[in-house]
N, C-alpha and C positions, 0 to 999 in steps of 0.2 A: 320655458318648459315647466311643467308641474314638479313640485318637490317629491322626493321619494316618500316622505311621510304622508303626503296627501293622496298618494296612489296606492301605497302598500298598507293595507289595514290588518290589524291583528286577526280578524276573522278569516282573512284570506290565508294568512300564515298557518292558522290552526287547521283549516281545510286541507291545505297542501301537506302539512306535516302528518296529520292523521291518515291521509291516503298513502303515505310512504311507509312500506313495510319495515318493521324493526327500528323505527326512528323514535328516539326519546330526546326531548329537548330539556336541557338544564340551563337555567338562567340565573344570573346575578345582577341585581339592580338596586339602586337606592329608592326606587319608586315603583309602584304597580300601576301608575296612570296609563302606561302604554300596554297594559294587560300582560306583562311578562309572566306573571303568576299563572294566568289562565292558559297561556300558550304552553307553558311547561306541564301543567297538570293534565291538559287535554291529551298530551302525547305519552303520558305515563312517566314523565320526567319530574323535575322538582324545581321550585323557585327558592332561591337563597337571597336573603337581604345582603346587599353590598355594604360592607362596613370597613372601618379602618382597623378593626381588631383582627390581627393576623391569625390568632388561634381560631376564631370563628370561621374565617375564610379557609384556612387549612382543613378544618373539620368538614366543611362543605365539600371541598375537593376530594377528600378521602371518602366521603359518603358516595360521591359520584363514581369514583374508581371502584369502590366495593360493589356498587350496583352493576356497573357495566362489565366487570370482570368475573361476576359470579357465574357458575356453570349453568344456572337456570335461564340466563339471558342470552 
């Protein structure tokens, strides 16, 4: 059988995510080669680099929580 990565393309994910009301995708990744940044940005979410720096990772998580918990969202 075909692998998931050969059948599930970033463009398909973007199309499905954009068509889903009130969905924002936030991604953490060491690389943008699978277009994690484009998927996040297309939905109004955000891409965060995945690092071993706990302060940076915590800051990214807090930014997500601030965004999703704000009254405007």
